LUMPALUM-764845 format. One line per field, with one value per residue (C-alpha): residue in one letter; x, y, z. Coordinates in Angstrom, 2 decimals, decimal comma. Layout:
REM residues N
resn A|...
c1 X|...
c2 Y|...
c3 Z|...
REM end
This chain:
REM residues 317
resn M|L|S|A|R|R|L|A|R|S|I|C|W|L|G|L|F|A|A|P|V|S|L|A|S|D|A|Q|E|W|L|E|R|M|S|K|S|A|T|E|H|S|F|R|G|A|F|I|Y|E|R|T|G|S|F|S|T|H|Y|V|W|R|D|Q|A|D|G|V|M|T|E|R|F|L|Q|T|D|G|P|V|Q|E|W|V|R|R|D|G|E|L|I|C|A|G|G|T|Q|T|A|S|S|M|Q|V|N|G|L|P|L|D|Q|A|H|D|I|E|R|W|Y|A|L|E|V|L|G|S|T|R|V|A|A|R|P|A|T|V|L|A|L|R|P|R|D|A|H|R|Y|A|F|E|Y|Y|L|D|E|E|T|G|L|L|L|K|S|L|L|I|N|E|R|Q|A|L|L|E|R|F|Q|F|A|T|F|E|L|G|G|I|D|A|A|Q|V|A|P|Q|T|E|C|V|D|T|P|S|V|S|V|E|L|L|R|N|S|P|W|Q|P|A|W|V|P|P|G|F|A|V|G|E|Q|T|T|R|L|V|G|E|G|G|T|R|L|L|S|H|V|Y|S|D|G|I|S|G|F|T|L|F|V|E|P|L|L|D|P|D|A|A|D|T|L|R|A|Q|M|G|P|T|V|A|V|S|R|R|L|Q|L|D|D|Q|A|Y|L|A|T|V|V|G|E|I|P|P|A|T|A|E|R|I|V|A|S|L|L|V|E|Q|G|G|T|T|Q
c1 121,18|118,88|118,24|114,52|114,20|115,69|113,49|110,59|111,29|111,87|108,40|106,62|108,38|107,54|104,00|103,66|103,63|102,22|99,76|101,24|102,87|100,37|101,07|102,22|98,83|97,22|99,85|99,06|95,28|96,29|98,40|95,66|93,22|95,53|95,77|92,04|91,16|93,36|90,73|87,60|87,75|87,83|89,83|91,65|94,44|97,74|100,92|104,74|107,21|110,87|113,86|117,64|116,63|114,70|111,04|108,21|104,52|101,64|97,77|96,07|92,45|91,50|88,05|86,96|83,76|82,33|85,33|87,68|90,23|91,25|93,83|95,39|98,57|99,65|103,03|102,52|106,12|108,65|107,80|104,45|104,12|100,85|99,98|96,60|96,45|93,60|93,75|97,51|98,41|99,66|97,21|98,30|101,41|101,62|104,49|108,06|108,13|106,40|106,27|106,11|106,69|104,50|102,33|99,72|97,81|98,93|101,32|101,93|100,35|99,23|101,41|100,02|99,66|103,23|104,86|105,47|108,05|110,24|109,41|108,86|105,59|104,47|101,84|103,84|100,85|98,66|99,26|97,57|98,36|96,45|94,24|93,03|93,77|96,35|97,74|101,61|102,68|106,44|107,75|111,40|113,42|114,58|117,58|119,94|118,31|115,36|114,65|112,54|109,22|106,72|103,19|100,79|97,25|93,99|91,99|88,64|89,62|93,04|94,37|98,15|98,43|102,11|105,10|108,85|111,55|114,55|117,83|119,97|121,71|118,40|118,72|115,50|115,68|112,13|109,06|105,47|102,90|99,49|99,09|95,35|93,20|89,41|87,37|84,91|83,42|85,37|83,77|85,12|86,28|88,65|90,54|90,56|93,92|94,24|97,33|98,12|99,23|102,68|103,11|105,30|106,66|104,35|105,69|104,82|104,56|104,48|104,61|108,00|107,36|110,71|113,53|117,03|118,29|118,03|119,71|121,10|120,27|117,55|116,64|114,49|110,80|111,16|109,04|109,11|105,90|105,42|107,90|107,82|109,80|109,39|110,54|111,47|112,94|113,15|115,43|113,10|115,63|114,40|114,25|113,58|112,14|111,56|109,71|110,36|108,59|108,26|104,89|106,38|109,76|110,51|113,07|113,16|115,86|116,33|118,28|119,05|121,50|124,60|124,83|127,65|130,86|132,49|129,56|130,02|129,27|128,94|126,80|126,29|123,97|121,70|119,00|117,23|116,04|116,46|119,50|120,61|123,55|124,43|126,86|127,93|127,07|128,01|125,75|127,37|128,51|126,25|126,87|124,04|123,71|121,70|120,49|118,84|116,72|114,71|114,29|116,73|120,22|123,05|124,98|121,77|121,47|125,04|124,68|121,67|123,54|126,61|124,49|122,79|123,48|122,47|121,01|122,76|126,20|126,03|128,71|129,34|132,27
c2 97,29|98,92|102,53|103,41|104,97|101,96|99,65|101,72|101,39|97,68|97,14|99,29|97,33|94,03|95,20|95,19|91,46|90,80|88,15|84,42|82,79|80,36|76,85|76,29|74,74|78,18|79,68|77,30|78,24|81,92|81,27|79,42|81,99|84,72|82,49|82,26|85,83|87,08|85,99|87,13|90,79|94,24|96,89|100,21|101,83|103,64|101,80|102,33|99,99|99,89|97,97|98,70|102,02|103,38|104,26|104,60|105,40|103,91|103,86|100,37|99,61|95,84|94,96|91,28|90,81|87,87|85,71|88,22|90,29|93,69|95,70|99,26|100,58|104,19|105,36|108,67|109,93|110,38|109,85|108,85|105,12|103,23|99,54|97,64|93,88|91,39|88,17|88,63|89,53|93,04|94,53|98,25|100,02|103,91|106,36|105,67|101,82|98,91|96,46|95,80|93,00|94,70|92,34|93,34|90,21|88,25|85,95|82,55|80,33|77,40|75,10|76,60|73,03|72,21|75,53|74,26|71,77|74,61|77,24|77,27|79,10|81,05|83,44|86,21|88,26|91,23|94,72|97,36|98,36|101,00|101,40|97,81|95,07|92,64|89,31|88,86|85,50|84,56|82,33|81,37|79,23|75,70|75,91|78,57|78,78|81,08|84,26|84,76|86,60|88,51|88,87|91,27|89,94|91,66|90,08|90,68|89,29|87,63|90,08|91,18|94,55|94,52|92,36|92,39|90,20|89,66|88,03|85,47|88,37|89,92|92,81|94,13|93,66|94,63|96,19|96,58|98,41|99,85|103,34|103,57|100,55|100,26|97,38|97,29|100,36|99,75|100,43|99,88|103,61|103,19|100,43|101,65|103,27|106,93|107,46|106,37|102,87|102,42|100,37|97,09|94,91|92,21|88,90|85,27|83,17|79,17|76,76|75,11|71,54|70,10|72,61|71,65|73,54|71,87|72,86|69,83|71,42|73,54|74,15|71,58|72,52|74,66|73,26|74,54|76,27|78,36|77,69|79,74|80,74|84,39|85,95|89,51|92,31|93,08|90,16|87,70|86,76|83,60|84,19|81,11|81,38|78,99|79,98|78,13|78,64|77,05|78,59|81,75|82,55|82,32|82,70|82,71|81,16|82,94|81,68|83,73|83,61|85,82|87,68|89,69|87,59|90,56|91,14|90,43|86,74|86,99|89,15|89,23|91,96|92,41|95,09|94,50|90,82|90,38|88,83|88,31|85,79|84,86|82,47|81,97|78,44|76,83|74,64|73,56|76,66|79,09|80,73|81,58|83,48|81,96|84,28|83,43|86,30|85,98|86,77|84,13|84,30|85,05|81,72|79,77|81,63|81,02|77,25|76,94|78,52|76,60|73,46|74,31|71,47|71,11|67,96|65,73|66,99|70,64|72,25|75,20|77,66
c3 145,43|142,85|143,37|144,03|140,53|138,83|140,98|139,99|136,17|136,35|138,12|135,42|132,68|134,25|134,69|130,92|130,92|134,42|133,32|133,85|131,00|129,32|128,11|124,46|123,62|124,27|122,11|119,42|119,69|119,37|116,25|114,53|115,42|113,66|110,79|110,37|111,29|108,43|105,87|107,92|108,80|106,89|108,79|108,16|110,17|110,21|110,94|111,36|109,69|110,86|109,79|110,74|112,49|109,18|109,72|107,33|107,83|106,08|105,84|104,93|104,07|103,66|102,40|102,83|100,83|98,89|99,44|97,74|99,72|98,29|100,18|99,50|101,02|101,01|102,16|103,95|104,11|101,56|97,86|96,84|97,01|96,79|96,24|95,52|95,92|95,33|97,04|97,44|93,90|93,09|90,62|90,78|91,78|91,92|92,56|92,64|92,88|91,09|93,73|97,52|99,77|102,49|104,44|107,05|108,73|105,69|107,15|105,36|108,05|105,92|108,10|111,35|112,95|112,40|113,68|117,04|115,52|114,50|117,15|120,80|121,50|124,64|125,63|127,43|128,71|127,78|126,80|124,46|120,76|118,94|122,16|121,74|124,34|122,76|123,94|123,39|121,61|121,39|118,72|119,61|116,90|117,98|115,71|114,21|110,77|111,59|113,72|116,64|116,63|118,92|117,78|119,50|118,49|118,98|121,72|119,78|116,52|116,69|113,93|114,22|115,65|116,22|115,37|116,27|114,49|116,68|115,78|117,83|119,75|120,75|118,36|116,80|112,97|112,04|113,66|112,30|114,67|114,12|115,65|114,79|114,06|113,13|112,14|109,24|107,42|104,17|100,75|97,22|96,78|99,65|98,24|94,61|93,38|94,04|91,91|88,39|87,99|87,00|83,69|84,13|81,43|80,22|81,26|80,35|83,53|83,55|86,29|86,53|86,83|86,69|87,73|86,87|89,89|93,13|96,66|98,20|101,55|102,85|106,72|108,32|107,97|104,82|102,03|98,55|97,45|94,26|91,30|88,36|85,38|83,88|80,68|81,68|79,72|76,15|75,41|77,18|79,79|81,76|85,47|87,70|91,19|93,90|97,20|100,37|103,57|107,20|107,68|109,44|107,76|104,15|101,31|97,61|95,24|91,97|89,18|86,05|83,02|83,58|80,37|81,10|81,86|83,73|86,04|89,73|90,58|94,40|96,50|100,29|101,53|104,52|105,16|108,70|108,54|104,69|103,43|99,92|98,96|95,49|93,69|90,03|88,54|85,24|83,10|79,87|78,25|80,03|83,31|85,72|88,97|91,81|94,56|97,85|99,27|102,54|106,12|107,37|109,09|106,60|107,42|106,45|103,09|102,32|103,05|100,87|97,97|98,53|98,24|94,98|92,42|88,90|87,74|85,13|85,53|86,12|88,35|90,74|90,69
REM end
């Protein structure tokens, strides 16, 4: 039998989600509301980001005005790091890094109406985040090619106040959570860079219409989106990238010439939810390195890379 103390703890924990589980249709409505709200509201706040037991703290300001979204991130611990984006495009990076994948209420929900094909949706109940009432939404994958999520959505606006990313063993891989949150009241000065922007090499970017690199397999529900080639570095090395998404999760396939024949031709690494798997390929007399990077299970990333084919007679090694 449970001791009185353990029973009391269990009752308190269950009380967090005391509201009855809602139908999937209610969960779908919350998901669509979340997608819509991301382009409607200005806000500011402080949040915590955790992956694999490593924490960082940040401020964010988002100004939604005249159809243009400007957002500024400032990391408040460790070396100074700052990023400013306009409509999702990085326009300034200050401090020790020149890029950031940080997303706050900017999830790729263009396919919100199809999400239920790949995730089982449930409204778990209600709680509070950053002193605001929140509804808890669970997204459980229907296959082994994506992770589970919990979204804590602001009841007033539908904005994301907290998210958890959980693997198949129920281990927490990533947490994002607001500690303070305030709607409105943003002016241009608050989203302007406060540190000197770091210069980055100029690149030429062109839409890649007909890529010679095609995976023979990608997980069901993942569709290719942006496809680009970039000339990077002093030598103008050509870097190709394909972005794939199921509307919630995503990964990117990078292909670049392998200029050093002695360089490592395989890579398997994971930090929190982000996995990187690479493989050497050969086209005519040129070696290439293909790498899949994304928030998907390692076995899925390896299968994608293993299926990578080159049109018109290319081979893999």
